N, C-alpha and C positions, 0 to 999 in steps of 0.2 A: 571463597571471597565474594562478598556482595557487590553487585553493581546497581546502578540506578538508570532507569529509563523513564520517559515521560509518556503518559497515556491520558486521554481526554474523555471526560464524561459529559453528557448532555443533561442539564437540569431544566425541566420545563417550568415556565412562569405563567401565571394567570393574572395579568393586569386588568384593571377596569378600563373602559373605553377612554376615559380621560388620561389614565396612566399610560396607555398605549400611545396616545398622542404625544405625550411628553418624551417617551422613550424613542419614538421616531424622530422627533425634533432633535434630540440629543445625538442620534446617529447621523442625521443630516449635517448638523453644525460641525461635528467631528470630522466628517469627510471634507467639508469646505475648508476647514483648518489645514488638513493634510494636503489638499490640492494646492493651496497657496504656499505651503511650506516646502513642497517639492521643488518649486521654482527657485526659492531662496537657497536651498541646499545645493542645487545644481550650479547656481551662479557662483557660490563661494566654496565649492567642494574642495579645491586644493587647500584652502585655509582650514576648513573644517577637518579634513582628513589628516592633516599634519598636527592638529592641536592635541594636547594631552588628553582632553576630554571632548569628544566630538559633540556630545549632547550639550555640554556647557557652552561651547563655542557657538553653537547654533542658537541656543537660548539667549545669548548675549546680543545677537543680531535682531531679535524680535521682541524681547520682553524688557520693560522698564523696571529698574530697581533703584534703590538708594545709591548703590555703587555703580549703576549703569543708567544714568538719567536720560541719555539720548541714544536709544537704539536706532540702528540704521533703518529698520522697517517698523516704524511706530504704528503702522496700519493695523497690525495684528491686535494690539492692545485696544484700539478704538473699535475695530470690527467685532472682536471676540471678547467682549467686556466680561471681566471676572472669570475667564476661562480657567478651570481648575489646573493647578500646577502639575499634578500627576498625569492628567490627561494630556497636557501639553508635552510632557517629556515622553510619554508613550508615542505620541504623534511624531515627535522629532526622531525617535529611534526607527520608526517605520519609514519615514521619509529618507533617512540616511541609507537604510537598506535598499530602498527602491532605486535611488540614484546610483549607489555603488554597483548594484546589479546591472543597471543600464550601461554604465561606463565600461564595465568588464565585457559585456556582450558587444558593445560597439567597437571596442578595441580588437576583439576577436574578429569581427566582421572586416575591419580595416586591414588586418593582417592576412586576410584571405581565407580564414577558417569559416567556410560557408557550406551549407548542404547542397546548394546549387550555385552555378556561376552567376546567374542573374538574380540571386536572392537580394531583396531589399534590405536596407540597414534597419536595425531595431529602432523603435521609437520610444521616447520617454513619455509615458502616459501618466498625467497627474490626476485623472479622474478614475480613481480606484474604488472598488467596493470593500474598503477596509472597515473593520468593526472595532469599536472602542474597547480598550483594555481597562478594566476596573481594578485599581489597586486596593487591596483589602485594608480597611480602616480609613482610607482616604476617599474612595469613590464608591465603596460598597461595604456593608456590614451585615453579618448573619446573626440570627438569634441562636441560642444554645441548641435548640431542637432542629435547626436547619430547615424550618418550615416557612420562614420569611426572610426576605432580603431587603435591606434599606439601600436604595441606589440614589446617587446624586445625579439629577437630570436637569435639563434646560427646559423651562416652561414658556419660552418665547421672549422673556425679558430678564430672567434671573435664574440662578442655579439653586435648586431646592432638593430636599430629601423626600422620597416617597417610599412606602413600604409595599412590596409586591409579594404575593404568595408563591411559594415553590411547590408545585404539584407533582413533580416526578423527579426521581434521582436514580442513580445506580448504586453499586455497592462499594466503590473504591474508598469513599469517605469513611467507611466503617472500620477500615484497617488503620490502626494507630501508627503503623510504620510508614504509611503513605503521607507525603507532605503536599498539602493543597497549595497551588500557586494561584496567581491572579487570574480571575475568570475574564472572559470576553463576552460582551453583550451583543447578541444577534437578534435583530428585529427583522422578521420576514413579513411577507404579505399575509400569511395565515397564522403564524405562531411567533412567540417570543421565547427565547431561551438563553441560558448561560452556558457557554462552553468552558468547562472547568478542568484545567489540566492538573494532574497529580504526578509528583515525582515518586515513582514506585521502586522500592528496593527489591531486587531479584537475587536469589541465591541459586547458583547453578545446580541442576539436578545431579545427584551423585553419579560420577562416572564409574564404570565397572572396575573392580580391583584387578591389578595386573595389566594395566594399559588397555589395549583393545580387546584382549581375550575375554570372552564371555559377554561382550556388549551386544546390544540389540538396536536396530534402527527400524523406523517405519518408512518403507519405500513406497512412493505414490506415483502411479501412472495416471495422468489426466487425459481422458479420452473423449471421443465424440459419442460412441454408442453407449458406453458406461462412463458416467461423470468422473469417478475416481475409483481406482483399484489399489488397495493397500496390502502390503505384505510385510510381516515382521521377519527380518533377516538378521541372523546372528553372525558374528565375525568369522565363524568357521563354515558358513554357507547353509546352516540349518534354518529351515523355514518353520517358524513357530505357529503362525496363524495367517489367515487371509481374510480380507473383508472387501465387499463391494458397496460403494455408495452411489445410489442412483435414485433421487427423489422423483419418481416417474410422474406423479400428479402435478407437481410444480413445473416440471419440464414440459408436460403436455399443455398446461395453461400458457406457457411462454410460446411454444411452437405453434399453437393455434392462432395466436395473435400475429406471429411472424408470417404465417400462411395467409392470413387475411390481408396483410400488407402486399404480399406477392400478387394476390388476386386483384386488389385495387390498382396496383401498378399496371397490370396487364390490361385492365379496363381503361386506364387513363391514357397510356401511350402505345398500347398494342405490343407488338414484338420488338419495336425499336423506339427511339426517341429519348428525350431527356425529361425526367420528372421535375416538377416545380420545387422551389425551395421549401424546406420544412414539410415535405410530403409525409403524411401520417405521423406527425411529430408526437402527438399524444400517445399513440399506440407504441411507438418506439420507446418513449419514456417509461411506459408501463412495463414493457419487456425488460428494460434496463433495471428497474426496481425489483422485478421478480428475480432476475439474475443475481443481483446483489444479495438478496435475501437467501437464495440458494447457496451462494458462496459463504455467507455467514454461518449457516446451519451446518454445512458439510465441513468447513474448517474447524468448527467446534467439535464435531464428531471425530475428526482425525486426531485432534489434540487429546481428546479423551481416550482414544485407542492407544496412543503412545503412553499415556499415564497408566493405563491398565496393565500393559505388558512391560513397564519399566524401561521404555526406550527414552534416551535423552537427546536423540537426533531424529529429525524428520527429513527425508531426502526427496527432492523433486528433480526433474530434468530442467536444465537451463534453456528454456524456450523463449527468453526475452528477445524481442525483435524479430522472431521467426514468423513469416507470413505463409499460411497454408495455401495450396492451390484450390481452385474452385470446383474441380471435378468436371465430368463430361457435360456437354451442352444439354440444357434443360433438366439437369439433376438438381436436387435440393441440398447438395453437399455444401455449397457456398453459404446457403442460409443457415445450415447447422453450425458452421464456423462462427457465425455472428453470435451464437450463444455459447461459444467455447469459453470456459472460465479459467484457462491456464494461468493467467497473470493474477486475477483477483484471488484465486484460491491460494496461490503462493503468498501473496501479500498478507491476507487475513490470517492465514495459518502462522506466518512468521510473527505477526503482532501478538497473537494469543499465546503462542508457545514461548516466545522470549520473555513474556511477563511471568511465566511460571518457572523460568530458569533454563528452559530448553534451547535448542539450536536448530536452525533450518539450513541445510546444505543443498547446493545445486551441483549436478553432475553433467558431463557431456552427453548429449542426447542421441547422437547418431548411432544407429545399430541396435538400440535397446530392444526394439520390437521386431526387427527383421532377422535377428539371430536367436536360435533356440537356447534356452537356459541350460540345457544338458550338454552343450558343446557339440551337438551333432551337425551344426551348420546353419545355413539360411533356411528360413521358413517360407512357406507359400501361403498367402492369404486367400481365403475363399472369395470368389467373385460375387457370390450370392449373399454371403454373410461375412462382412469384413471383420467381425469380432472373432472369427475362428481362424486358427493357424494350423497348418499341417507341417510336421517335422519331416526330415528326410527319411526317417524310419517308418513313416506312415501314421504316426501318432497324432491324434487331434487334440488341440489344446486351446485355451482361451488366450487370445493375443494380448489383451491388456494385462492379464495375470503373468504371462511370460515376460512382458516388458517391465512390470514392477519388480519382479525378482532380479532381473538384470540391473535395474537401477540401484537396488540395494547392494548388489555385488560390486558395482563400480565404486560405490563409496568405500566399502571395506577394502577393495583392492588398492585404492589410492592411499587409504590410511595405513595399510600394512606394507606399503611400498612394493606392491606386486605389479602396479600399472602406473602409467602417467595420468596426469589430470584429464587428458583428452580421451581416456578410456582404452588406450592401447597398452598391451602388456609390455613390461620392461624387457629389453633384450639383454643377452648375457655378454654383450660387447663384441661378438663375432659377426662378421658380415654374413656368414652362412649359418645362422642360428637355427637350432632344431625346434625352437618355439614357434607355434603357429601364429601367423600374423593375422589374427582375427580380434575383433573387439572383446573386451572383458564380458564374460557371462558368469552365471552362478557356478558353472563347472570350474571356473578358475579358482574359486575358493576351495572347492572340493579337492582339486589337484594339489593345492598347496598344503592341505591337511593330510594327504595320503602318506607322505614319508613319515610323519609323526605317528600315524596309526600303525604303520608297518613296524616301526621301532618298538611301539608298545606291545 
């Protein structure tokens, strides 16, 4: 069964200096319109919210027509002369969303749902950095080759059409099954582009025949010493392949910049004190961009690995909201955690894999790295090299690889109803059960297969 998701492409534009001026004027006047509109919507929200069409009710308050000769706020028609109707309606929908969100958050604050007891109430901000939505055929037109776009813009006194070159695109427009939606005009300080959303049809990857039997998943352990460790785990506990993802050159570029920040901070405030606002902001921004590029590349490699081995599920640990400790005094572990990509990697992998029909699952994280995959018990981590783990049998093993195998096992144990969602094995209903009360490891799947093998 096909599903639909929305994905957005960035199309770069190359306007002339005069066209860039008109595009910026258009963005500014659109934001002015939205700012005034938010106050109107908030004032009449109860009436607008109860109307059959919220957009039509708002438009009646601000726009003069033959059937509506005396709008309550005639200022909008005077101030924003000949404002395009489709831009007006896009602004109305945005303003209604802003006010609705504020009212919901304010009601929650009033009812006592606050992160802190002294939390200030939310504020309705009319000055938003909103971008204009260009409805196809009304505010924007494309030629057949998609090499040019005609955009309706404000030149300071009137609304006119200009033709702007499209200099870069991606590939989603080449698929005839993808439906192009209304783009958004983004005018930045250095570049101008169109944010073009597409409704993408996705067909789920073929699940294995016979339920979970014979299926494969890609289990990912996101670490500090190794960026990501992947294991292909089958439903019976068979490990088909292993892969390590660690772009050392890019990580070194990032870490050298982070180290320079640490050195500058020491020179600025010494061993104590408070750093000034926006300290080393440009360097932090550069590190942020390097991190994002690393996450983009590694997430793509993880998705490709899943496709190569025929896995329709990628499994991560559910580390959302978890905050790591900083390590010993004067150690660089806290700085390493600044570059940890556990959330970005999950988000970008999910976006890429869902578009191909795959699925990303999260499992309970506790104990995946601290318990041996062979069921021998807890592992000891090396103090000199934290990437190494020693089993109770004396066996030396890679800690991240051990964790990724247990992550895959937890997913299959949950799907096969061998364990709870939190990674604990299911009991047999007796208070003195003979089952070991340890987290699920890869050996759990082996033990479940043992009776079938002995019968064979």
